[in-house]
N, C-alpha and C positions, 0 to 999 in steps of 0.2 A: 469446173468453174462453179457448179452449183454447191459443192461442198464448202469452199471458203465463204461464199455469200451466206450460206445457212449459218455458219459459225459466227460471222460478223453480225448477222441479224439477231442471233440468239444472245450475243454479248450485249448489244444495244438494248434489246428488250429486257434482259436481265438487269442491266444497270438502271434503267428508268423505273421498272416495276419494283426492283429491290429498294431503291431510294424512296419511292412513294410509300411502300408498305412500312419501311423503317421509320419514316417521318410520321406516318399516321400512328404507329405504335408508340413512339416517343411522346407525341402530343396527348395521346389517350391516357397514358400512364404517368404523365407529368415528369418524364425523365429529363426534359430541357430545363426545369427549374433549378436555379443555382449554378448552372453550368457556365464556365467562363466563355467570353466571346471567342469566336474562331474566325480565322481568315478564310473566307468563302473560296478564294482561288486555290488555296492549299487544300482545303477540304474536297473541292471538285477534282483536283489533280489526283489526290490519294484515292478517292472513290473510283475514278476511271482506271487507275493503275491496278487496284485490287480486283476490279471486275474483269479487266482484260487478262490478268494473270490467272484468275479462277477459271475464266472461259477457256484459255489455252490449255491449262492443266486438265480440265474436264474433257475437252475435245480430244486431247492426246490420249487420255485413258480409254475413251470409247473407241478411238481409231485403233489403238493397239489391241484392244479386246476383239474388235471385229476382224482385224488382220490375223490374229492368232486363230480365231475360229475358221477363217478362210483357209489358212495354211494347214490346219488340222484336217479339214475336209479334203484338201488336195492330197495330203499324205495317206488318208484312208483310201482314196480313189486310186492313188499310185500303188498302194499295197495290194489292193484287189486286182488291179491289172497285172502286177507282178505274179500274184498267185495263179491267175488264169494262164499266164504265159508258162509258168513252171509246170502246171498240170499238163499243158499241151506238150511240153518238152518231154515229160515223163512218158506220155502216151506214145510219142514217136520212138522212144527208146524200146518200147515193148512190142509195137506192131510188127516191125520187120522180122523179128525172131519167129513169130507165129507164121507169118506169110511164107517165109523161106521153107520152113518145114512142110507146110501144106503143099506148096508147089512141087517140092521134091517127091512127096507121096503121089501127087497127081500125075507127075511125069512117069513114075513107075507103073501106075495103074493103067495108063493109056495103052501101054504095050501088052499087058497081060490080061486086063479085064476092062474093056472099053465101056460096057454098061455101068459098072460101078464107078468108073472114072466120070461118066456123065452125071451120075447122081452126086458125086463129090463136087463136081463143078457147079451144080445147082445150089448146093449148100454154101459153097464158097461165094457164089454170087450174092446170095441173101446176106451172108455174113459181111461182105464188103459194103453192101448198101447200108446196113445198119451202122457199120464203122464210119462211113462217110457222113451219115446223118448225125452221129454222135460227135464227130469232130468239129461241128459247127457250134457247139455249146459246151459249157463246163459242167453241165448236169443234164441228165435225161431221166425219164421214168424208170423205176425199178423193173417194170415189165419189159422195157426195151433191153435192159441188161440181161434179163433171163432169156429173152428171145435170141439174143446174141450167143449166149451160152448153149442154147439148144442146137443152133446150127454148128457151133464149134464142136460139141460133143458128137454130133452126127458125123462130122468130118473125121473125128478120131475113131469112131466106131467102125467106119469103113476100113480103116487101116488095121485096127486091132481085132475086129470081129467080136466073137462071144467073150473074149477076154476082158472087154470093157462093159461094165454095167453102170447106169447112172440114174439118179432120181433128182428132179427139180421140184421144190416145194415153195410156192409163192401164193400166200393168201390173197384173195381178191381185194381186201381192205388195204393192202400195201402196194398194189400195182402202180399207183400214181406217185409214190414217194420219190422225190428226186435224189439221185446219187451221181457221183462223178462217173463219166463213161470209162469203160475198160477197168472197172474196179475188181471184178471177180475172175475174169478170164485168166489173168496171169497165175492166180492160185490154182485154178483147175488145170492149167497147162503144166504147172509144177507137179501137181498130184499125179498126172498121167506119166510125165516124163521121168520123174525121180521116185515115184511111189509104186505105180502099177506096172509099167513096162519092164522093170527089172525082175518082176515075179513071173514065173512060168504060167500061173493061172490068172494073171492079171488082178482084177479086183473091182471094187464098186466105189463110185463117187456120189456123195449126197450134197446138194446145195440147197439150203433152206433160208427163208427169211421169216422173222417173227417180230412182233412189237415188243419193245423193252421199255416199259414206262411210256414217256413221251417220245422216246427215241426208237432206234431200229437195231436189231441184231441180225447180222448175216453170218452164216456158217458154211464152211467148206470142209467136209470130212471125207477121208478116203480110208480104205482097208489095205493100203499099200505097205511098202517096206518100212516106212518110218525112218527116223534118224534121232540122234542125240542132240537136242537143242544146245547143250553146253559145249559140244565139240566145235572146233574152229571151222568157220565157213570156208568152202573152197571156191576158187574163182570159177564163175559160170555155173555154180551148183544151184541147189534148190532154194538158196536164200535170196537170189537176185530178185525174183518176182515178189517175194515177201517184203524185201526191203523197199522196193518201189511202191508197193501198196501202202506200206506204213507211211512213206513220205507223202503219197497222194492224200491219204486220210488226214495227216497232220496239216498239210497245206490247205486242203479244201475246207476244213472245219476249225481252223485257227487253234490247233492243238487240243480241241475238245473231244476228238475221236480216239479210239483205242483199238489196237490189234493184238490179240492174244494167240499164243501158239502152244499146242499140246501135242507131243509126239514122243515116241520111243521106238528103238529098233524092233521090227517085227510086229508092231502094234498099231500101225497106221498113223495118220496125222489129222488133227482137227485145228482149224484156224477160225477164230471168231472175230468179227469186226463189229465193234460197238460204236454206233453213230448217234450223235445228239439229235434233238428235234430239228427239222429243217429250218434254216434261216428264212424268215419271210421275204427277205430281199433276194433270195436265190431264184 
């Protein structure tokens, strides 16, 4: 109700004020001199008609502009919600794979080495707590991601023993940088499953973070078996986690992130994730 009243009031004020100013200008500059007489009724009708038409056109223009801005905000909000839902969907696709493997290892250890099984259960408990905390948000501090990796690598070290070596490098200045949850763990899992486990001597995994301009560089490197990136990917192979990480980076950073792969048979694998500066709205 307030909108139509405001438009009507604006048209009335515009008509009266416009006529007064136009009349004052014509008298001041003598534009009435020599003008033929006019029908006041016709002049009044034309003035009112022009004012109403101008008011309606102007009101419609601002209404359309306001509605367009409103719809654009709604589209951005819907896109953000869709991105968050997609990130959660990708996370649920990755979580069961790791959990089933860990539970199978834990079941075997309970029968042959109960003390190690208890240690493994403690690490798994901390890992699940971190996972539950991370599932409530689309981003968490990089320190939480590395803490999650630490527990995961501890779980894998119980299974592989001295065949698995690992190094985590996280500068203090980058501990609070926000990243999507479960970003690095699929890459570490792939490195162990497809890179180190096939080798008799195992190997070493290095996960490091460093500043890259205003953005962030994350690197997962292993000394495992490696593979030919140009070869066709096999179902359930080492490309699954990499594909999911690429999709998560593309979704979380609107295509501004980048994931690079460097590998060769017998020469290990290096995966680098280039992330832009954090969005202030994140």
